[in-house]
KOLGU-4560 file (N, C-alpha, C; in nm, 3 decimals, padded with zeros to 5 digits):
<recs>
<n_xx: 13.669 n_yy: 07.712 n_zz: 10.162 ca_xx: 13.540 ca_yy: 07.747 ca_zz: 10.223 c_xx: 13.551 c_yy: 07.752 c_zz: 10.328 mol: A seq: 1 type: MET>
<n_xx: 13.606 n_yy: 07.800 n_zz: 10.394 ca_xx: 13.577 ca_yy: 07.812 ca_zz: 10.576 c_xx: 13.450 c_yy: 07.808 c_zz: 10.683 mol: A seq: 2 type: ASN>
<n_xx: 13.393 n_yy: 07.715 n_zz: 10.771 ca_xx: 13.253 ca_yy: 07.801 ca_zz: 10.779 c_xx: 13.220 c_yy: 07.921 c_zz: 10.807 mol: A seq: 3 type: ASN>
<n_xx: 13.309 n_yy: 08.014 n_zz: 10.790 ca_xx: 13.245 ca_yy: 08.126 ca_zz: 10.817 c_xx: 13.165 c_yy: 08.212 c_zz: 10.707 mol: A seq: 4 type: ILE>
<n_xx: 13.231 n_yy: 08.130 n_zz: 10.629 ca_xx: 13.210 ca_yy: 08.256 ca_zz: 10.450 c_xx: 13.097 c_yy: 08.197 c_zz: 10.446 mol: A seq: 5 type: GLU>
<n_xx: 13.028 n_yy: 08.021 n_zz: 10.444 ca_xx: 12.927 ca_yy: 07.862 ca_zz: 10.378 c_xx: 12.831 c_yy: 07.991 c_zz: 10.451 mol: A seq: 6 type: GLN>
<n_xx: 12.810 n_yy: 08.040 n_zz: 10.547 ca_xx: 12.735 ca_yy: 08.087 ca_zz: 10.669 c_xx: 12.693 c_yy: 08.228 c_zz: 10.539 mol: A seq: 7 type: ILE>
<n_xx: 12.785 n_yy: 08.276 n_zz: 10.517 ca_xx: 12.785 ca_yy: 08.456 ca_zz: 10.486 c_xx: 12.671 c_yy: 08.369 c_zz: 10.322 mol: A seq: 8 type: ASN>
<n_xx: 12.718 n_yy: 08.353 n_zz: 10.320 ca_xx: 12.640 ca_yy: 08.286 ca_zz: 10.122 c_xx: 12.535 c_yy: 08.221 c_zz: 10.124 mol: A seq: 9 type: GLU>
<n_xx: 12.493 n_yy: 08.188 n_zz: 10.255 ca_xx: 12.359 ca_yy: 08.138 ca_zz: 10.302 c_xx: 12.238 c_yy: 08.288 c_zz: 10.277 mol: A seq: 10 type: VAL>
<n_xx: 12.235 n_yy: 08.261 n_zz: 10.174 ca_xx: 12.087 ca_yy: 08.365 ca_zz: 10.195 c_xx: 11.996 c_yy: 08.349 c_zz: 10.265 mol: A seq: 11 type: ALA>
<n_xx: 11.930 n_yy: 08.495 n_zz: 10.339 ca_xx: 11.811 ca_yy: 08.381 ca_zz: 10.449 c_xx: 11.711 c_yy: 08.505 c_zz: 10.355 mol: A seq: 12 type: ILE>
<n_xx: 11.619 n_yy: 08.417 n_zz: 10.441 ca_xx: 11.461 ca_yy: 08.451 ca_zz: 10.340 c_xx: 11.414 c_yy: 08.526 c_zz: 10.428 mol: A seq: 13 type: GLU>
<n_xx: 11.353 n_yy: 08.623 n_zz: 10.307 ca_xx: 11.270 ca_yy: 08.725 ca_zz: 10.453 c_xx: 11.185 c_yy: 08.789 c_zz: 10.374 mol: A seq: 14 type: VAL>
<n_xx: 11.101 n_yy: 08.696 n_zz: 10.519 ca_xx: 10.933 ca_yy: 08.767 ca_zz: 10.560 c_xx: 10.834 c_yy: 08.788 c_zz: 10.442 mol: A seq: 15 type: ALA>
<n_xx: 10.768 n_yy: 08.799 n_zz: 10.382 ca_xx: 10.666 ca_yy: 08.912 ca_zz: 10.272 c_xx: 10.604 c_yy: 08.981 c_zz: 10.438 mol: A seq: 16 type: SER>
<n_xx: 10.545 n_yy: 09.093 n_zz: 10.393 ca_xx: 10.513 ca_yy: 09.200 ca_zz: 10.519 c_xx: 10.334 c_yy: 09.092 c_zz: 10.501 mol: A seq: 17 type: PRO>
<n_xx: 10.296 n_yy: 09.087 n_zz: 10.398 ca_xx: 10.201 ca_yy: 09.149 ca_zz: 10.436 c_xx: 10.101 c_yy: 09.078 c_zz: 10.442 mol: A seq: 18 type: CYS>
<n_xx: 10.012 n_yy: 09.102 n_zz: 10.519 ca_xx: 09.937 ca_yy: 09.128 ca_zz: 10.632 c_xx: 09.727 c_yy: 08.979 c_zz: 10.547 mol: A seq: 19 type: VAL>
<n_xx: 09.690 n_yy: 09.062 n_zz: 10.455 ca_xx: 09.622 ca_yy: 08.933 ca_zz: 10.347 c_xx: 09.484 c_yy: 09.059 c_zz: 10.378 mol: A seq: 20 type: ARG>
<n_xx: 09.502 n_yy: 09.187 n_zz: 10.362 ca_xx: 09.434 ca_yy: 09.278 ca_zz: 10.396 c_xx: 09.497 c_yy: 09.401 c_zz: 10.307 mol: A seq: 21 type: ASN>
<n_xx: 09.484 n_yy: 09.336 n_zz: 10.172 ca_xx: 09.486 ca_yy: 09.385 ca_zz: 10.033 c_xx: 09.423 c_yy: 09.475 c_zz: 10.007 mol: A seq: 22 type: CYS>
<n_xx: 09.454 n_yy: 09.588 n_zz: 09.961 ca_xx: 09.339 ca_yy: 09.795 ca_zz: 09.906 c_xx: 09.370 c_yy: 09.829 c_zz: 09.892 mol: A seq: 23 type: CYS>
<n_xx: 09.427 n_yy: 09.887 n_zz: 09.777 ca_xx: 09.506 ca_yy: 09.938 ca_zz: 09.699 c_xx: 09.460 c_yy: 10.182 c_zz: 09.798 mol: A seq: 24 type: LEU>
<n_xx: 09.523 n_yy: 10.235 n_zz: 09.809 ca_xx: 09.473 ca_yy: 10.396 ca_zz: 09.815 c_xx: 09.562 c_yy: 10.365 c_zz: 09.678 mol: A seq: 25 type: ASP>
<n_xx: 09.488 n_yy: 10.598 n_zz: 09.708 ca_xx: 09.483 ca_yy: 10.660 ca_zz: 09.590 c_xx: 09.606 c_yy: 10.611 c_zz: 09.543 mol: A seq: 26 type: LYS>
<n_xx: 09.814 n_yy: 10.664 n_zz: 09.584 ca_xx: 09.853 ca_yy: 10.640 ca_zz: 09.574 c_xx: 09.942 c_yy: 10.468 c_zz: 09.513 mol: A seq: 27 type: GLN>
<n_xx: 09.786 n_yy: 10.378 n_zz: 09.501 ca_xx: 09.890 ca_yy: 10.265 ca_zz: 09.435 c_xx: 09.960 c_yy: 10.228 c_zz: 09.618 mol: A seq: 28 type: ASP>
<n_xx: 09.912 n_yy: 10.248 n_zz: 09.740 ca_xx: 10.012 ca_yy: 10.172 ca_zz: 09.864 c_xx: 09.878 c_yy: 10.090 c_zz: 09.897 mol: A seq: 29 type: PHE>
<n_xx: 09.936 n_yy: 09.959 n_zz: 09.980 ca_xx: 09.857 ca_yy: 09.888 ca_zz: 10.013 c_xx: 09.826 c_yy: 09.922 c_zz: 10.102 mol: A seq: 30 type: CYS>
<n_xx: 09.663 n_yy: 09.898 n_zz: 10.208 ca_xx: 09.680 ca_yy: 09.934 ca_zz: 10.287 c_xx: 09.717 c_yy: 09.872 c_zz: 10.475 mol: A seq: 31 type: VAL>
<n_xx: 09.731 n_yy: 09.747 n_zz: 10.371 ca_xx: 09.771 ca_yy: 09.612 ca_zz: 10.480 c_xx: 09.904 c_yy: 09.640 c_zz: 10.540 mol: A seq: 32 type: GLY>
<n_xx: 09.932 n_yy: 09.644 n_zz: 10.433 ca_xx: 10.123 ca_yy: 09.627 ca_zz: 10.462 c_xx: 10.239 c_yy: 09.741 c_zz: 10.454 mol: A seq: 33 type: CYS>
<n_xx: 10.117 n_yy: 09.825 n_zz: 10.359 ca_xx: 10.183 ca_yy: 09.990 ca_zz: 10.257 c_xx: 10.297 c_yy: 09.949 c_zz: 10.215 mol: A seq: 34 type: ASN>
<n_xx: 10.296 n_yy: 09.796 n_zz: 10.131 ca_xx: 10.391 ca_yy: 09.866 ca_zz: 10.017 c_xx: 10.289 c_yy: 09.897 c_zz: 09.928 mol: A seq: 35 type: ARG>
<n_xx: 10.411 n_yy: 09.927 n_zz: 09.790 ca_xx: 10.355 ca_yy: 09.998 ca_zz: 09.701 c_xx: 10.313 c_yy: 09.907 c_zz: 09.587 mol: A seq: 36 type: HIS>
<n_xx: 10.265 n_yy: 09.952 n_zz: 09.504 ca_xx: 10.178 ca_yy: 09.727 ca_zz: 09.375 c_xx: 10.325 c_yy: 09.741 c_zz: 09.367 mol: A seq: 37 type: ILE>
<n_xx: 10.461 n_yy: 09.859 n_zz: 09.312 ca_xx: 10.542 ca_yy: 09.749 ca_zz: 09.224 c_xx: 10.630 c_yy: 09.676 c_zz: 09.322 mol: A seq: 38 type: ASP>
<n_xx: 10.617 n_yy: 09.725 n_zz: 09.499 ca_xx: 10.737 ca_yy: 09.632 ca_zz: 09.569 c_xx: 10.616 c_yy: 09.582 c_zz: 09.540 mol: A seq: 39 type: GLU>
<n_xx: 10.537 n_yy: 09.560 n_zz: 09.544 ca_xx: 10.454 ca_yy: 09.362 ca_zz: 09.541 c_xx: 10.497 c_yy: 09.286 c_zz: 09.422 mol: A seq: 40 type: ILE>
<n_xx: 10.456 n_yy: 09.381 n_zz: 09.367 ca_xx: 10.497 ca_yy: 09.298 ca_zz: 09.214 c_xx: 10.661 c_yy: 09.239 c_zz: 09.212 mol: A seq: 41 type: MET>
<n_xx: 10.743 n_yy: 09.292 n_zz: 09.281 ca_xx: 10.866 ca_yy: 09.322 ca_zz: 09.279 c_xx: 10.851 c_yy: 09.199 c_zz: 09.384 mol: A seq: 42 type: ALA>
<n_xx: 10.829 n_yy: 09.277 n_zz: 09.435 ca_xx: 10.939 ca_yy: 09.107 ca_zz: 09.613 c_xx: 10.939 c_yy: 08.943 c_zz: 09.615 mol: A seq: 43 type: TRP>
<n_xx: 10.897 n_yy: 08.884 n_zz: 09.452 ca_xx: 10.959 ca_yy: 08.686 ca_zz: 09.457 c_xx: 11.084 c_yy: 08.743 c_zz: 09.413 mol: A seq: 44 type: ARG>
<n_xx: 11.073 n_yy: 08.878 n_zz: 09.343 ca_xx: 11.222 ca_yy: 08.893 ca_zz: 09.247 c_xx: 11.371 c_yy: 08.942 c_zz: 09.358 mol: A seq: 45 type: LYS>
<n_xx: 11.327 n_yy: 08.981 n_zz: 09.456 ca_xx: 11.398 ca_yy: 09.122 ca_zz: 09.523 c_xx: 11.437 c_yy: 08.973 c_zz: 09.595 mol: A seq: 46 type: LEU>
<n_xx: 11.609 n_yy: 09.036 n_zz: 09.601 ca_xx: 11.729 ca_yy: 08.983 ca_zz: 09.693 c_xx: 11.690 c_yy: 09.033 c_zz: 09.865 mol: A seq: 47 type: ASN>
<n_xx: 11.752 n_yy: 09.060 n_zz: 09.949 ca_xx: 11.703 ca_yy: 08.978 ca_zz: 10.079 c_xx: 11.768 c_yy: 09.136 c_zz: 10.108 mol: A seq: 48 type: SER>
<n_xx: 11.788 n_yy: 09.197 n_zz: 10.082 ca_xx: 11.835 ca_yy: 09.352 ca_zz: 10.082 c_xx: 11.758 c_yy: 09.434 c_zz: 10.110 mol: A seq: 49 type: LYS>
<n_xx: 11.769 n_yy: 09.373 n_zz: 09.928 ca_xx: 11.632 ca_yy: 09.490 ca_zz: 09.892 c_xx: 11.507 c_yy: 09.455 c_zz: 09.940 mol: A seq: 50 type: ALA>
<n_xx: 11.456 n_yy: 09.309 n_zz: 09.988 ca_xx: 11.331 ca_yy: 09.268 ca_zz: 10.099 c_xx: 11.286 c_yy: 09.347 c_zz: 10.195 mol: A seq: 51 type: LYS>
<n_xx: 11.456 n_yy: 09.404 n_zz: 10.312 ca_xx: 11.474 ca_yy: 09.478 ca_zz: 10.427 c_xx: 11.451 c_yy: 09.619 c_zz: 10.398 mol: A seq: 52 type: GLN>
<n_xx: 11.549 n_yy: 09.719 n_zz: 10.210 ca_xx: 11.501 ca_yy: 09.806 ca_zz: 10.184 c_xx: 11.296 c_yy: 09.842 c_zz: 10.209 mol: A seq: 53 type: ASP>
<n_xx: 11.306 n_yy: 09.768 n_zz: 10.223 ca_xx: 11.121 ca_yy: 09.775 ca_zz: 10.177 c_xx: 11.055 c_yy: 09.722 c_zz: 10.256 mol: A seq: 54 type: VAL>
<n_xx: 11.051 n_yy: 09.636 n_zz: 10.353 ca_xx: 11.046 ca_yy: 09.619 ca_zz: 10.539 c_xx: 11.041 c_yy: 09.793 c_zz: 10.571 mol: A seq: 55 type: LEU>
<n_xx: 11.138 n_yy: 09.818 n_zz: 10.580 ca_xx: 11.205 ca_yy: 09.999 ca_zz: 10.687 c_xx: 11.139 c_yy: 10.071 c_zz: 10.627 mol: A seq: 56 type: MET>
<n_xx: 11.099 n_yy: 10.070 n_zz: 10.463 ca_xx: 10.993 ca_yy: 10.183 ca_zz: 10.402 c_xx: 10.839 c_yy: 10.182 c_zz: 10.455 mol: A seq: 57 type: LEU>
<n_xx: 10.840 n_yy: 10.015 n_zz: 10.479 ca_xx: 10.674 ca_yy: 10.015 ca_zz: 10.561 c_xx: 10.684 c_yy: 10.065 c_zz: 10.624 mol: A seq: 58 type: CYS>
<n_xx: 10.793 n_yy: 10.044 n_zz: 10.713 ca_xx: 10.717 ca_yy: 10.094 ca_zz: 10.835 c_xx: 10.765 c_yy: 10.222 c_zz: 10.900 mol: A seq: 59 type: GLN>
<n_xx: 10.872 n_yy: 10.298 n_zz: 10.776 ca_xx: 10.879 ca_yy: 10.450 ca_zz: 10.751 c_xx: 10.687 c_yy: 10.568 c_zz: 10.752 mol: A seq: 60 type: GLN>
<n_xx: 10.669 n_yy: 10.405 n_zz: 10.677 ca_xx: 10.535 ca_yy: 10.457 ca_zz: 10.600 c_xx: 10.434 c_yy: 10.451 c_zz: 10.685 mol: A seq: 61 type: ARG>
<n_xx: 10.411 n_yy: 10.394 n_zz: 10.761 ca_xx: 10.336 ca_yy: 10.395 ca_zz: 10.881 c_xx: 10.310 c_yy: 10.465 c_zz: 10.973 mol: A seq: 62 type: GLN>
<n_xx: 10.423 n_yy: 10.463 n_zz: 10.975 ca_xx: 10.430 ca_yy: 10.547 ca_zz: 11.123 c_xx: 10.402 c_yy: 10.728 c_zz: 11.116 mol: A seq: 63 type: GLN>
<n_xx: 10.429 n_yy: 10.747 n_zz: 10.976 ca_xx: 10.384 ca_yy: 10.827 ca_zz: 10.929 c_xx: 10.199 c_yy: 10.786 c_zz: 10.961 mol: A seq: 64 type: GLN>
<n_xx: 10.153 n_yy: 10.770 n_zz: 10.904 ca_xx: 09.989 ca_yy: 10.741 ca_zz: 10.927 c_xx: 09.902 c_yy: 10.796 c_zz: 11.066 mol: A seq: 65 type: LYS>
</recs>
């Protein structure tokens, strides 16, 4: 295995978008980070790509507010 392959295998840790303002709206979305309750509960089990996808959804939700 060469260095490039080793780098590609390293999981990039994606930070939680939590801003410690946890309160769910009527649709079960957090008013602080814009994640749905299901996304919050699954966060620790998601891989980096799935976490990035959730972050993108959070950004879209924030823009729609």
